[in-house]
TORPA-4810 file (N, C-alpha, C, O; in nm, 3 decimals):
<nodes>
NODE_1_-7.722_0.146_0.098_-7.781_0.143_0.231_-7.739_0.013_0.300_-7.755_-0.096_0.246_M
NODE_2_-7.685_0.028_0.418_-7.640_-0.087_0.496_-7.752_-0.137_0.584_-7.818_-0.059_0.652_R
NODE_3_-7.775_-0.267_0.582_-7.881_-0.328_0.664_-7.819_-0.376_0.793_-7.751_-0.478_0.794_F
NODE_4_-7.842_-0.304_0.901_-7.779_-0.337_1.028_-7.867_-0.429_1.112_-7.986_-0.445_1.086_S
NODE_5_-7.806_-0.489_1.213_-7.878_-0.578_1.304_-7.987_-0.501_1.376_-8.097_-0.553_1.396_V
NODE_6_-7.958_-0.376_1.416_-8.059_-0.297_1.487_-8.181_-0.273_1.399_-8.294_-0.276_1.447_S
NODE_7_-8.159_-0.248_1.272_-8.272_-0.229_1.181_-8.348_-0.360_1.162_-8.471_-0.360_1.151_R
NODE_8_-8.276_-0.470_1.159_-8.340_-0.601_1.146_-8.434_-0.625_1.264_-8.547_-0.670_1.243_C
NODE_9_-8.389_-0.597_1.386_-8.475_-0.614_1.504_-8.600_-0.528_1.492_-8.711_-0.573_1.522_H
NODE_10_-8.583_-0.405_1.448_-8.697_-0.313_1.436_-8.795_-0.363_1.329_-8.917_-0.361_1.351_A
NODE_11_-8.744_-0.406_1.216_-8.833_-0.457_1.111_-8.905_-0.583_1.156_-9.023_-0.601_1.125_Y
NODE_12_-8.837_-0.671_1.227_-8.902_-0.792_1.278_-9.010_-0.757_1.380_-9.117_-0.818_1.379_L
NODE_13_-8.983_-0.661_1.468_-9.084_-0.618_1.566_-9.204_-0.557_1.495_-9.318_-0.582_1.533_A
NODE_14_-9.179_-0.477_1.392_-9.288_-0.416_1.315_-9.371_-0.524_1.246_-9.494_-0.518_1.244_A
NODE_15_-9.304_-0.623_1.189_-9.374_-0.734_1.125_-9.455_-0.814_1.224_-9.568_-0.853_1.196_G
NODE_16_-9.397_-0.839_1.341_-9.469_-0.911_1.448_-9.599_-0.838_1.481_-9.705_-0.900_1.486_W
NODE_17_-9.590_-0.708_1.503_-9.708_-0.630_1.540_-9.810_-0.625_1.425_-9.930_-0.632_1.449_A
NODE_18_-9.762_-0.614_1.302_-9.853_-0.609_1.187_-9.928_-0.741_1.170_-10.048_-0.741_1.141_A
NODE_19_-9.859_-0.853_1.188_-9.925_-0.983_1.179_-10.033_-0.995_1.286_-10.144_-1.043_1.259_I
NODE_20_-10.002_-0.951_1.406_-10.099_-0.958_1.516_-10.217_-0.865_1.489_-10.331_-0.899_1.522_F
NODE_21_-10.192_-0.748_1.428_-10.300_-0.657_1.392_-10.393_-0.721_1.289_-10.515_-0.716_1.303_A
NODE_22_-10.335_-0.781_1.186_-10.415_-0.846_1.081_-10.503_-0.956_1.142_-10.620_-0.969_1.106_V
NODE_23_-10.448_-1.033_1.232_-10.525_-1.140_1.297_-10.644_-1.082_1.374_-10.755_-1.135_1.366_L
NODE_24_-10.622_-0.974_1.449_-10.731_-0.913_1.524_-10.837_-0.850_1.433_-10.956_-0.857_1.462_H
NODE_25_-10.794_-0.789_1.323_-10.890_-0.733_1.227_-10.971_-0.844_1.161_-11.091_-0.829_1.137_F
NODE_26_-10.906_-0.956_1.130_-10.975_-1.072_1.073_-11.087_-1.116_1.168_-11.200_-1.138_1.126_F
NODE_27_-11.054_-1.129_1.297_-11.153_-1.169_1.396_-11.262_-1.062_1.411_-11.379_-1.096_1.425_W
NODE_28_-11.225_-0.935_1.409_-11.322_-0.827_1.425_-11.421_-0.825_1.308_-11.537_-0.788_1.326_A
NODE_29_-11.376_-0.865_1.191_-11.462_-0.867_1.073_-11.545_-0.994_1.062_-11.616_-1.014_0.964_L
NODE_30_-11.536_-1.081_1.163_-11.619_-1.200_1.165_-11.545_-1.331_1.150_-11.606_-1.437_1.158_G
NODE_31_-11.415_-1.326_1.127_-11.337_-1.449_1.114_-11.342_-1.528_1.243_-11.346_-1.472_1.353_G
NODE_32_-11.341_-1.659_1.230_-11.356_-1.744_1.347_-11.234_-1.831_1.376_-11.218_-1.876_1.490_E
NODE_33_-11.150_-1.855_1.278_-11.038_-1.948_1.295_-10.947_-1.900_1.409_-10.889_-1.792_1.402_V
NODE_34_-10.936_-1.982_1.513_-10.847_-1.954_1.624_-10.901_-1.865_1.734_-10.841_-1.857_1.841_G
NODE_35_-11.013_-1.799_1.711_-11.064_-1.706_1.812_-11.109_-1.779_1.938_-11.087_-1.730_2.049_L
NODE_36_-11.173_-1.895_1.922_-11.223_-1.968_2.040_-11.110_-2.015_2.131_-11.127_-2.016_2.253_D
NODE_37_-10.996_-2.053_2.073_-10.885_-2.097_2.157_-10.799_-1.979_2.205_-10.711_-1.997_2.289_V
NODE_38_-10.825_-1.862_2.153_-10.754_-1.744_2.199_-10.830_-1.673_2.311_-10.775_-1.645_2.417_S
NODE_39_-10.957_-1.645_2.286_-11.036_-1.567_2.382_-11.129_-1.651_2.467_-11.181_-1.603_2.568_S
NODE_40_-11.152_-1.774_2.427_-11.247_-1.859_2.497_-11.371_-1.879_2.412_-11.409_-1.793_2.333_G
NODE_41_-11.434_-1.992_2.430_-11.549_-2.028_2.347_-11.666_-1.932_2.364_-11.733_-1.898_2.267_E
NODE_42_-11.692_-1.889_2.488_-11.807_-1.802_2.513_-11.792_-1.668_2.441_-11.884_-1.625_2.371_R
NODE_43_-11.678_-1.602_2.457_-11.657_-1.474_2.390_-11.656_-1.491_2.238_-11.709_-1.406_2.166_L
NODE_44_-11.597_-1.599_2.190_-11.591_-1.621_2.045_-11.729_-1.642_1.985_-11.756_-1.597_1.874_A
NODE_45_-11.817_-1.711_2.057_-11.950_-1.737_2.002_-12.046_-1.620_2.024_-12.126_-1.589_1.936_S
NODE_46_-12.039_-1.556_2.139_-12.132_-1.446_2.168_-12.088_-1.313_2.107_-12.172_-1.234_2.065_E
NODE_47_-11.959_-1.289_2.101_-11.901_-1.165_2.046_-11.972_-1.039_2.096_-12.029_-0.965_2.017_R
NODE_48_-11.968_-1.014_2.228_-12.031_-0.892_2.278_-11.965_-0.769_2.218_-11.847_-0.772_2.182_P
NODE_49_-12.040_-0.660_2.207_-11.991_-0.538_2.143_-11.863_-0.486_2.208_-11.772_-0.442_2.138_A
NODE_50_-11.855_-0.490_2.341_-11.735_-0.440_2.409_-11.612_-0.521_2.370_-11.502_-0.467_2.359_W
NODE_51_-11.631_-0.652_2.348_-11.520_-0.738_2.311_-11.474_-0.710_2.168_-11.354_-0.700_2.141_F
NODE_52_-11.569_-0.696_2.077_-11.534_-0.667_1.937_-11.469_-0.530_1.927_-11.369_-0.514_1.856_V
NODE_53_-11.524_-0.430_1.997_-11.471_-0.294_1.988_-11.333_-0.283_2.054_-11.239_-0.231_1.993_A
NODE_54_-11.321_-0.331_2.175_-11.195_-0.314_2.247_-11.097_-0.427_2.229_-10.978_-0.404_2.206_G
NODE_55_-11.146_-0.550_2.238_-11.058_-0.666_2.234_-11.012_-0.704_2.095_-10.908_-0.768_2.080_G
NODE_56_-11.087_-0.666_1.993_-11.048_-0.702_1.857_-11.004_-0.579_1.778_-10.887_-0.569_1.739_L
NODE_57_-11.096_-0.484_1.753_-11.058_-0.361_1.681_-10.954_-0.282_1.758_-10.855_-0.237_1.702_W
NODE_58_-10.978_-0.264_1.889_-10.887_-0.184_1.971_-10.747_-0.242_1.975_-10.649_-0.169_1.957_G
NODE_59_-10.736_-0.372_1.999_-10.605_-0.436_2.002_-10.540_-0.431_1.864_-10.418_-0.412_1.854_V
NODE_60_-10.618_-0.448_1.759_-10.564_-0.437_1.624_-10.501_-0.301_1.598_-10.391_-0.293_1.544_G
NODE_61_-10.571_-0.194_1.638_-10.516_-0.060_1.618_-10.395_-0.035_1.708_-10.301_0.033_1.666_F
NODE_62_-10.396_-0.088_1.830_-10.278_-0.076_1.917_-10.158_-0.147_1.854_-10.044_-0.101_1.865_L
NODE_63_-10.183_-0.259_1.789_-10.075_-0.330_1.721_-10.019_-0.248_1.606_-9.898_-0.248_1.583_C
NODE_64_-10.105_-0.177_1.534_-10.056_-0.089_1.427_-9.970_0.024_1.484_-9.870_0.061_1.424_L
NODE_65_-10.010_0.078_1.599_-9.929_0.181_1.664_-9.794_0.121_1.705_-9.690_0.185_1.689_I
NODE_66_-9.797_-0.001_1.759_-9.672_-0.069_1.794_-9.583_-0.090_1.673_-9.461_-0.076_1.682_G
NODE_67_-9.644_-0.123_1.560_-9.568_-0.140_1.437_-9.502_-0.009_1.395_-9.387_-0.007_1.351_S
NODE_68_-9.575_0.101_1.411_-9.519_0.233_1.379_-9.403_0.268_1.473_-9.303_0.323_1.429_A
NODE_69_-9.417_0.235_1.600_-9.308_0.258_1.696_-9.186_0.177_1.654_-9.074_0.228_1.653_V
NODE_70_-9.208_0.051_1.619_-9.096_-0.035_1.577_-9.027_0.022_1.453_-8.904_0.021_1.444_A
NODE_71_-9.105_0.071_1.357_-9.044_0.132_1.238_-8.967_0.258_1.276_-8.864_0.288_1.216_L
NODE_72_-9.017_0.331_1.375_-8.944_0.447_1.424_-8.810_0.408_1.487_-8.713_0.483_1.480_G
NODE_73_-8.807_0.290_1.547_-8.684_0.244_1.611_-8.575_0.206_1.512_-8.459_0.188_1.551_L
NODE_74_-8.608_0.193_1.386_-8.505_0.162_1.286_-8.453_0.289_1.219_-8.355_0.285_1.144_Q
NODE_75_-8.517_0.401_1.246_-8.477_0.527_1.182_-8.347_0.579_1.239_-8.314_0.554_1.355_R
NODE_76_-8.276_0.649_1.160_-8.153_0.715_1.203_-8.175_0.865_1.195_-8.262_0.913_1.121_R
NODE_77_-8.099_0.938_1.270_-8.110_1.083_1.269_-8.216_1.137_1.362_-8.251_1.255_1.355_G
NODE_78_-8.270_1.052_1.451_-8.368_1.097_1.549_-8.291_1.141_1.673_-8.205_1.068_1.722_V
NODE_79_-8.321_1.261_1.723_-8.246_1.315_1.836_-8.339_1.371_1.942_-8.459_1.389_1.918_H
NODE_80_-8.283_1.398_2.058_-8.354_1.469_2.164_-8.472_1.394_2.220_-8.466_1.273_2.244_G
NODE_81_-8.581_1.466_2.240_-8.702_1.409_2.302_-8.763_1.299_2.217_-8.812_1.200_2.271_R
NODE_82_-8.763_1.315_2.085_-8.820_1.210_1.997_-8.742_1.080_2.011_-8.802_0.973_2.014_R
NODE_83_-8.610_1.090_2.020_-8.526_0.972_2.038_-8.560_0.902_2.168_-8.581_0.781_2.172_W
NODE_84_-8.566_0.981_2.277_-8.594_0.925_2.408_-8.735_0.866_2.414_-8.756_0.759_2.472_R
NODE_85_-8.834_0.936_2.354_-8.972_0.888_2.354_-8.984_0.755_2.279_-9.050_0.662_2.326_M
NODE_86_-8.920_0.745_2.163_-8.924_0.620_2.086_-8.861_0.506_2.163_-8.914_0.395_2.167_L
NODE_87_-8.747_0.533_2.225_-8.681_0.428_2.300_-8.766_0.385_2.419_-8.778_0.265_2.445_Q
NODE_88_-8.825_0.479_2.492_-8.910_0.444_2.606_-9.036_0.369_2.563_-9.078_0.276_2.630_L
NODE_89_-9.096_0.410_2.450_-9.212_0.337_2.399_-9.175_0.194_2.362_-9.248_0.100_2.393_L
NODE_90_-9.062_0.177_2.296_-9.016_0.043_2.260_-8.993_-0.044_2.383_-9.030_-0.161_2.385_G
NODE_91_-8.931_0.014_2.485_-8.906_-0.061_2.609_-9.036_-0.090_2.683_-9.051_-0.198_2.741_L
NODE_92_-9.132_0.004_2.681_-9.261_-0.018_2.746_-9.338_-0.130_2.677_-9.399_-0.214_2.743_A
NODE_93_-9.336_-0.131_2.544_-9.403_-0.239_2.469_-9.335_-0.372_2.501_-9.403_-0.473_2.520_I
NODE_94_-9.204_-0.373_2.506_-9.128_-0.493_2.542_-9.173_-0.545_2.677_-9.204_-0.663_2.691_C
NODE_95_-9.176_-0.458_2.775_-9.214_-0.498_2.911_-9.357_-0.551_2.916_-9.384_-0.653_2.979_L
NODE_96_-9.449_-0.481_2.851_-9.590_-0.521_2.849_-9.606_-0.661_2.789_-9.676_-0.745_2.845_L
NODE_97_-9.542_-0.685_2.676_-9.555_-0.814_2.609_-9.490_-0.926_2.689_-9.544_-1.036_2.698_L
NODE_98_-9.374_-0.899_2.747_-9.307_-1.003_2.827_-9.387_-1.035_2.952_-9.402_-1.152_2.987_L
NODE_99_-9.438_-0.933_3.020_-9.518_-0.957_3.141_-9.642_-1.036_3.105_-9.677_-1.131_3.176_V
NODE_100_-9.710_-0.999_2.997_-9.830_-1.070_2.955_-9.799_-1.216_2.924_-9.868_-1.306_2.972_R
NODE_101_-9.696_-1.240_2.845_-9.662_-1.378_2.806_-9.619_-1.463_2.924_-9.665_-1.577_2.938_G
NODE_102_-9.533_-1.411_3.008_-9.481_-1.488_3.121_-9.587_-1.503_3.229_-9.603_-1.612_3.285_V
NODE_103_-9.660_-1.396_3.261_-9.760_-1.401_3.368_-9.871_-1.501_3.336_-9.909_-1.580_3.423_L
NODE_104_-9.924_-1.498_3.216_-10.030_-1.592_3.179_-9.976_-1.735_3.182_-10.046_-1.827_3.223_V
NODE_105_-9.852_-1.754_3.139_-9.790_-1.887_3.143_-9.784_-1.938_3.287_-9.823_-2.052_3.315_E
NODE_106_-9.736_-1.853_3.377_-9.725_-1.892_3.518_-9.863_-1.919_3.578_-9.880_-2.017_3.651_V
NODE_107_-9.960_-1.833_3.549_-10.095_-1.853_3.603_-10.157_-1.983_3.554_-10.221_-2.054_3.631_L
NODE_108_-10.138_-2.015_3.427_-10.192_-2.141_3.375_-10.123_-2.263_3.433_-10.187_-2.363_3.464_L
NODE_109_-9.991_-2.254_3.448_-9.918_-2.366_3.508_-9.963_-2.386_3.653_-9.974_-2.500_3.699_I
NODE_110_-9.988_-2.276_3.725_-10.031_-2.284_3.865_-10.178_-2.323_3.878_-10.224_-2.354_3.988_A
NODE_111_-10.251_-2.322_3.767_-10.391_-2.360_3.771_-10.484_-2.249_3.817_-10.599_-2.276_3.853_G
NODE_112_-10.436_-2.125_3.818_-10.518_-2.011_3.860_-10.603_-1.966_3.742_-10.552_-1.943_3.632_V
NODE_113_-10.732_-1.953_3.765_-10.823_-1.904_3.661_-10.914_-1.799_3.722_-11.003_-1.831_3.801_S
NODE_114_-10.892_-1.673_3.685_-10.970_-1.563_3.742_-11.093_-1.529_3.659_-11.182_-1.459_3.706_T
NODE_115_-11.098_-1.577_3.536_-11.208_-1.542_3.447_-11.311_-1.653_3.436_-11.423_-1.629_3.389_V
NODE_116_-11.278_-1.769_3.477_-11.368_-1.883_3.462_-11.288_-2.003_3.417_-11.165_-2.004_3.426_G
NODE_117_-11.358_-2.101_3.368_-11.292_-2.224_3.325_-11.219_-2.203_3.193_-11.272_-2.141_3.100_E
NODE_118_-11.099_-2.254_3.185_-11.019_-2.249_3.063_-11.019_-2.389_3.005_-10.980_-2.485_3.072_V
NODE_119_-11.064_-2.402_2.881_-11.073_-2.534_2.818_-10.934_-2.592_2.794_-10.835_-2.519_2.792_S
NODE_120_-10.928_-2.722_2.775_-10.801_-2.789_2.748_-10.740_-2.739_2.617_-10.619_-2.719_2.608_A
NODE_121_-10.825_-2.717_2.515_-10.776_-2.666_2.387_-10.721_-2.525_2.404_-10.616_-2.491_2.348_A
NODE_122_-10.792_-2.442_2.479_-10.746_-2.305_2.501_-10.614_-2.305_2.577_-10.524_-2.227_2.546_Q
NODE_123_-10.601_-2.392_2.675_-10.477_-2.403_2.753_-10.361_-2.448_2.661_-10.252_-2.392_2.667_K
NODE_124_-10.387_-2.549_2.578_-10.283_-2.599_2.488_-10.234_-2.488_2.395_-10.113_-2.464_2.385_F
NODE_125_-10.326_-2.419_2.326_-10.288_-2.315_2.231_-10.222_-2.196_2.300_-10.138_-2.128_2.241_W
NODE_126_-10.262_-2.170_2.424_-10.199_-2.062_2.498_-10.054_-2.097_2.528_-9.965_-2.013_2.513_T
NODE_127_-10.029_-2.221_2.570_-9.891_-2.266_2.597_-9.809_-2.275_2.469_-9.693_-2.233_2.465_F
NODE_128_-9.870_-2.330_2.364_-9.797_-2.361_2.242_-9.778_-2.241_2.149_-9.676_-2.232_2.080_A
NODE_129_-9.876_-2.150_2.145_-9.871_-2.041_2.046_-9.875_-1.903_2.110_-9.783_-1.823_2.093_V
NODE_130_-9.981_-1.873_2.184_-10.004_-1.734_2.226_-9.898_-1.681_2.320_-9.844_-1.573_2.295_W
NODE_131_-9.865_-1.752_2.426_-9.763_-1.700_2.519_-9.626_-1.690_2.453_-9.559_-1.588_2.469_N
NODE_132_-9.582_-1.793_2.380_-9.453_-1.775_2.309_-9.457_-1.659_2.209_-9.356_-1.592_2.188_P
NODE_133_-9.574_-1.635_2.146_-9.587_-1.525_2.052_-9.569_-1.391_2.123_-9.500_-1.302_2.072_W
NODE_134_-9.630_-1.375_2.241_-9.614_-1.253_2.319_-9.468_-1.236_2.364_-9.413_-1.126_2.359_F
NODE_135_-9.407_-1.345_2.408_-9.268_-1.338_2.453_-9.176_-1.302_2.337_-9.085_-1.221_2.353_I
NODE_136_-9.199_-1.362_2.220_-9.121_-1.327_2.101_-9.135_-1.178_2.070_-9.035_-1.110_2.045_L
NODE_137_-9.257_-1.127_2.072_-9.278_-0.984_2.047_-9.205_-0.898_2.147_-9.145_-0.797_2.111_G
NODE_138_-9.211_-0.936_2.274_-9.140_-0.861_2.378_-8.990_-0.859_2.354_-8.926_-0.754_2.368_G
NODE_139_-8.935_-0.973_2.320_-8.791_-0.981_2.293_-8.754_-0.895_2.172_-8.655_-0.823_2.176_V
NODE_140_-8.834_-0.902_2.064_-8.805_-0.823_1.945_-8.811_-0.673_1.973_-8.722_-0.598_1.930_L
NODE_141_-8.914_-0.628_2.046_-8.923_-0.486_2.079_-8.809_-0.444_2.172_-8.755_-0.335_2.159_F
NODE_142_-8.773_-0.531_2.265_-8.661_-0.501_2.355_-8.530_-0.487_2.279_-8.453_-0.394_2.304_G
NODE_143_-8.504_-0.580_2.188_-8.382_-0.573_2.107_-8.380_-0.449_2.018_-8.277_-0.384_2.002_L
NODE_144_-8.496_-0.417_1.959_-8.504_-0.299_1.873_-8.479_-0.171_1.953_-8.406_-0.083_1.908_A
NODE_145_-8.539_-0.162_2.071_-8.520_-0.042_2.155_-8.376_-0.033_2.204_-8.317_0.075_2.205_A
NODE_146_-8.319_-0.145_2.243_-8.180_-0.147_2.291_-8.085_-0.109_2.178_-7.995_-0.028_2.198_R
NODE_147_-8.105_-0.167_2.061_-8.019_-0.137_1.947_-8.033_0.008_1.904_-7.935_0.073_1.867_S
NODE_148_-8.155_0.058_1.908_-8.181_0.197_1.870_-8.104_0.291_1.962_-8.035_0.381_1.915_F
NODE_149_-8.116_0.269_2.091_-8.047_0.355_2.187_-7.897_0.341_2.178_-7.825_0.441_2.184_G
NODE_150_-7.848_0.218_2.163_-7.705_0.193_2.156_-7.645_0.258_2.032_-7.538_0.318_2.038_K
NODE_151_-7.715_0.247_1.921_-7.665_0.307_1.798_-7.653_0.457_1.807_-7.558_0.516_1.757_G
NODE_152_-7.750_0.520_1.872_-7.747_0.665_1.885_-7.636_0.709_1.979_-7.566_0.807_1.952_M
NODE_153_-7.620_0.638_2.089_-7.516_0.674_2.186_-7.379_0.652_2.124_-7.290_0.735_2.141_V
NODE_154_-7.361_0.540_2.053_-7.233_0.511_1.989_-7.199_0.618_1.884_-7.084_0.662_1.876_D
NODE_155_-7.297_0.659_1.805_-7.274_0.762_1.704_-7.239_0.895_1.768_-7.149_0.966_1.722_R
NODE_156_-7.311_0.927_1.876_-7.284_1.054_1.945_-7.144_1.051_2.004_-7.072_1.151_1.997_A
NODE_157_-7.104_0.940_2.062_-6.969_0.928_2.120_-6.865_0.935_2.012_-6.761_1.000_2.030_A
NODE_158_-6.889_0.869_1.899_-6.796_0.873_1.788_-6.782_1.012_1.730_-6.672_1.055_1.696_G
NODE_159_-6.894_1.084_1.719_-6.891_1.220_1.666_-6.818_1.312_1.764_-6.744_1.401_1.723_A
NODE_160_-6.840_1.288_1.893_-6.775_1.372_1.993_-6.625_1.351_1.995_-6.549_1.446_2.009_G
NODE_161_-6.581_1.225_1.979_-6.436_1.199_1.979_-6.372_1.252_1.852_-6.256_1.294_1.852_S
NODE_162_-6.447_1.248_1.742_-6.391_1.298_1.616_-6.373_1.450_1.623_-6.279_1.503_1.565_A
NODE_163_-6.462_1.518_1.693_-6.454_1.663_1.705_-6.338_1.702_1.795_-6.272_1.803_1.770_V
NODE_164_-6.313_1.624_1.899_-6.209_1.657_1.996_-6.069_1.648_1.936_-5.980_1.722_1.979_R
NODE_165_-6.046_1.563_1.840_-5.911_1.542_1.788_-5.872_1.650_1.697_-5.761_1.648_1.643_H
</nodes>
């Protein structure tokens, strides 16, 4: 079995999503390390039901779905609608993560706060860890989706030229 660059991107994207899922499940189960600088001190200490259900468990499960999509992007032999759906899902995840990472970065740099006061620690960790983490995930999913599509098109073109000769 040959380990290609496209598969590497997909495995890295799947790993990225799995790590993020584990972190959210840790927080959902009561873990506290890093939650206050991620979500804010008030949400971390009060833990309202909507936040635990949607913001922690929900995001964790979405990350697992993203990991499954990334693993799908490393598969070969996917054709037709499934191929197109996987590629579009990978690109949509890429776009979502990049927009989230870049938009929050720009808003924090501009000093815009729509939710309330953002602590200095929360701002630091957002600049240093969270936004780069989202941008990394977006880049990995984008590369995996691009490589997945390119590999399929190249194989189809190669198969078509081999048949013509």
